C-alpha positions in Angstrom: -11.1 -9.8 -33.1 -12.1 -9.4 -29.1 -11.6 -6.6 -27.1 -7.8 -5.8 -25.7 -8.1 -6.5 -21.7 -6.2 -3.4 -19.7 -3.8 -4.3 -17.0 -5.2 -3.1 -13.7 -4.4 -3.4 -10.1 -7.6 -5.0 -7.9 -8.0 -4.9 -4.2 -8.8 -8.2 -2.3 -9.9 -8.0 1.2 -8.4 -10.7 3.5 -8.3 -11.6 7.1 -6.0 -9.2 8.7 -3.0 -10.8 10.0 -3.3 -13.2 6.9 -2.1 -11.5 4.2 1.0 -13.5 3.3 -0.8 -16.9 3.5 -4.1 -14.9 1.2 -1.3 -13.8 -1.0 0.2 -17.2 -2.1 -3.4 -18.5 -2.1 -4.7 -16.1 -4.4 -1.4 -16.5 -6.5 -1.6 -20.5 -6.4 -5.3 -20.5 -7.3 -5.2 -17.7 -10.3 -2.0 -19.2 -11.5 -1.9 -17.3 -15.1 -4.5 -14.6 -14.2 -2.2 -12.7 -11.8 1.1 -10.6 -13.1 1.6 -9.9 -9.6 0.2 -10.1 -6.1 1.2 -8.1 -3.4 0.9 -6.0 0.2 2.3 -3.0 0.1 4.2 -2.3 3.2 6.1 0.5 5.0 9.5 0.9 6.4 9.5 2.1 9.9 11.6 2.3 12.7 10.7 0.9 16.3 12.6 0.7 19.5 13.3 -2.5 20.5 15.7 -3.2 23.4 16.5 0.2 23.6 17.9 0.6 20.2 15.7 2.0 16.9 15.5 -0.7 14.2 13.8 -0.6 10.9 10.9 -2.6 11.0 8.4 -3.4 7.7 4.7 -3.2 8.6 1.6 -3.5 6.3 0.4 -0.1 4.9 -3.1 -1.3 4.1 -3.6 -4.1 6.5 -6.2 -6.6 5.5 -5.6 -6.0 2.1 -4.0 -7.8 -1.0 -2.9 -6.3 -4.1 -3.7 -7.8 -7.4 -1.9 -6.9 -10.6 -4.4 -8.6 -13.9 -5.5 -8.3 -16.8 -8.5 -10.9 -16.4 -10.7 -9.8 -13.3 -13.2 -12.5 -14.0 -10.7 -15.3 -13.7 -9.5 -13.6 -10.4 -12.8 -13.5 -9.2 -13.4 -17.0 -10.1 -10.2 -18.1 -8.4 -10.9 -16.0 -5.3 -14.6 -17.9 -5.4 -12.0 -21.6 -4.6 -9.0 -20.0 -2.1 -10.1 -21.7 1.0 -10.2 -18.6 3.2 -11.7 -15.5 3.3 -11.3 -13.3 0.2 -13.5 -10.5 -1.0 -12.8 -8.6 -3.9 -13.6 -4.9 -3.6 -16.5 -4.1 -6.1 -18.7 -1.1 -7.3 -22.1 -0.7 -6.4 -23.4 -3.0 -9.2 -20.8 -5.9 -7.8 -18.3 -5.0 -10.6 -14.8 -5.5 -10.2 -13.4 -2.2 -10.2 -9.7 -1.8 -10.5 -8.1 0.7 -8.3 -8.1 4.1 -10.2 -5.3 6.1 -11.9 -4.8 8.0 -9.2 -4.8 5.4 -6.6 -2.3 3.4 -8.6 0.2 6.8 -9.2 0.1 7.2 -5.4 1.3 3.5 -4.5 3.6 3.9 -7.8 5.2 7.5 -6.3 5.6 6.3 -2.7 6.7 2.4 -3.0 9.5 0.7 -4.2 8.4 -1.2 -7.6 10.4 -4.3 -6.9 9.7 -4.6 -3.2 6.4 -2.9 -2.5 7.7 -1.0 0.5 7.5 2.7 1.3 10.8 3.2 2.3 11.9 5.8 5.5 11.8 9.4 4.8 13.7 11.7 6.2 13.9 15.5 7.0 13.7 18.8 8.9 11.6 20.9 11.0 12.8 24.8 9.8 10.5 27.1 11.5 7.1 25.6 11.2 7.4 23.7 8.6 8.8 20.7 7.5 11.1 19.8 4.8 12.0 16.7 3.7 15.6 15.9 2.5 15.5 11.8 1.5 12.7 9.1 0.9 9.2 8.9 -0.7 8.1 12.2 0.8 10.3 14.2 -0.8 8.3 17.2 -2.5 5.4 15.9 -1.0 6.0 17.9 2.5 2.0 19.4 1.5 0.3 15.9 1.9 2.1 15.3 5.2 -1.3 16.0 8.2 0.5 15.0 11.6 4.1 14.2 12.6 5.0 12.3 15.6 8.7 13.6 16.0 9.3 10.8 18.8 7.6 8.2 17.1 9.5 8.8 13.9 6.0 8.6 12.1 4.1 10.9 9.9 0.4 10.7 8.9 -0.2 11.5 5.0 -3.7 11.6 3.5 -4.6 9.8 0.1 -8.0 8.6 -1.5 -8.3 4.9 -1.8 -10.7 2.0 -1.9 -13.3 4.8 -2.6 -12.8 7.1 0.6 -10.3 9.3 1.9 -7.6 7.5 4.6 -4.9 8.9 7.0 -1.9 6.3 6.4 1.1 6.1 8.6 4.5 6.4 7.3 8.0 6.6 8.7 9.2 10.1 8.7 12.5 10.4 11.0 13.1 14.5 11.4 17.3 14.8 12.1 17.5 18.3 13.3 15.4 21.5 14.5 16.0 24.8 13.2 
């Protein structure tokens, strides 16, 4: 019999700001080949009219993630999408899925249903951060920088073949 297709998550580069439209078009043109098509988001707090409000922002602007077991069919469908879409490939133009580590990072930090990295909450004890709730809990070592006033933290991760610093929501509720 034929080889077993393995489900993978592939990354498609799109025009920044057009992620939602591109997600719809990819799902429509690659119908049947796509199990899931999404743009991971992060929950952050923004000040609006003097009040802090929860907002969703793109975690990786300019990229759409596609779960498929038939990347060749997806590549072919992308040629028909009437917008800029380019699958991230290796040097030999081979469509490469995200590595197991990258998928594990995304699955660990984002909600599987909504693909949203929810807001984390923590405290500062002396010179160290202790996250008490949210996806950063127990992963304080991955935090490289904090901006308490903007309620943000920076987390380093390896993705798309390079190291990237990702901005995520973190509210520090007290300092001891």
